[in-house]
C-alpha angles and dihedrals in degrees: 000000000000106000096159093098096057095035096055101038101043125196095326089053091051092050089051091051091051093048091048088052090060091046093052091068084082094032096261118138091198130115094208090056090052091050091053090047093052090046089052092051090048092049094048093045091050092045092051095042092244102118089157089072091065093048089047090053091052093046093049092048094050097043096047090048091048090050091059090053094046091049091051094237117170109296091218090067091049091051089054092052094247094133094059112043097082091045095055089054090051088052091055094045102050098058089042095057105021130059118257104261134137089252090054090057092049091050091046093054092047093047093047092052090045092059091063097062093033087057090052092050095045092048090054091049093047096044090088087064092042094238134119130236090237109185094332093109087063091047096047097045094043093049090053093050094044091051089050089052088066088067100037124078090199090065104055109210096194091115093056121090116266113254107257142156114253111279134198112299118242105204124207114280125209115337140185129225090251089058091050090054091052093048091048093053092045088057089062093044092052090070083085093034092256120143101207133107090206089059089053090056091051090049091052090050089051091052091049089055088063108025134358088204092057091049092048093050093045088055092045093047094053091044092050093048090050093048093050092047091053093043095051095039102247122177110301092216092053092047093050091050092052094244094141093053111055101068090044089054092056094043092051094051092045098050100034102041112013118035098029131042109263111256143109094287094052089044091057090043090052094049090051089048091052090052091052090046089058092056092044088052093051092046094048090049087061094041095054099037094089090061095037095238126146116233091232108186095325094112089057092049095048096044094045092049089052089057096042100045095071088060090218110191099214104164095345117112096207135044109290120243112193097178095099119039094187089063089049092049093051092049097046107030138019124351116255094256090061092067124091 
């Protein structure tokens, strides 16, 4: 077991690791970003009267990080926050979809810890294709537990959508610019399953603390997802909740700022990826409706993999390797000593 990381850095080092874990949900190895993200979750949870979501996020973040340490995984990954980012998403998802019981908390802790070693296994399996598991450990583990909740009285599923066949779509009616701004910001907030435009602003501030490019592309990704949803007549309720923005946010950041060198070629590649993400989102909404499951960040994972697997060089001189986004960040963006 590698205890060097915790032994040498002390409590302040541990706090930094946890905050970086929150920031890594949007690929940012930065403690300030993570602090803004947690503040955004707290604000949105308080605003919506769902305080338990914030406590779930903290619990998932801590447990998944602790699991990496207990399993003796490489301390370098822990220092970068890579043990915790799937866990914090699990912590947001469980109280959102499952009733607040003691058994829910036990399942949350188990699922959050599970994502840490599932991530390690998936990354090893995907290394042959030079891609990363992204947030799919969160998606896979949460789907399994939410499906189990349908058969377990101790995990009340009353907050999950009722299984139903796809019905007629009711598109958005007339709208004002102020409504568009709210929907756009909600698209950014929904990365952490939070329905709050104020949370979206805090998330953008957190991204700015680490990378103006990441903030710009998060804003562009949500805007593009919103525009496509309005153009193609997606469900008005889903548009208003920001549900066509969050996966596009992650795809945009990934393709434009992380896995490819920032430039006009990667910008076009990212915009194309965001467009594909929109259709994947719509398709997966239909696919999962009969079992009442949310797509979570699966559309982002699938669409981003489709754009990483070809290993297109774009502006890169060498052969791309998308299996480690921290290596990509260090090569493309700021040097390691610029991160907090």
